[in-house]
N, C-alpha and C positions, 0 to 999 in steps of 0.2 A: 854736273850741277852748275848752273849759272845763276847769279844774283843780279838783279837790277837795283838801282838806287832806291826805288820805292819799297822793295822788299827789305832793304837794310833799314830804312826809316821806320817801317812798320815794326820790325824786330826791336829797334831801339825804343820805340814808343811802348811796346809791350813790356820791355824790361823795366822802364820807368814806372809803369803801372804796378807791376809786381813788387818792385822795390819800395814803392810808396804806400802800399796797402797796410802793412803792419804798423809803421809809425803813425799813420792816419787813424787807424782803428784803435790802437792801444799804445799811446806814447809812453806811458810808464812801463809797460811790458817791454817795449823796444829799448828803452833806456836800461832796464835791468839786464836784458840780453847783451847789450853792448858792454855793460860793466863786466859780465861774465866772460865775454870775449877778450877783454883786456888782460885777464890773468892767464890766458892760454900761452903756452910756449910757441915760439916761432915755427917749430917743426909741426906742431898740431895744426896751426893755421894754414901752413903750406900744404899739408896733407888734405885738409878740407877743401882748399882751393883746387888742388889737383883732381880730387874726386869730382868736384863740380865741373871742371873743364872736361874731364873724361866722359861724364854723363851727358854733357851738352854735345860733345862731338859724336857720341854714340847716337844720340837723338837725331842729329843732323844727318848722319850716315843712314840711319834707319828710315827717316822720312824722305830722304833724297833718292 
């Protein structure tokens, strides 16, 4: 699997779109979720991050 710089920029743009939809559509809901995130333990946040990375890698492997 090879990536060119255009693919990387498209992926980055899509990430920004997905990350921006929730705060744009529901700023109060986003703020509430961030407040809930602040009370989680480090291990819980790391586990969520690990799951996201693994799902992303699985998707790249499956699509590639």
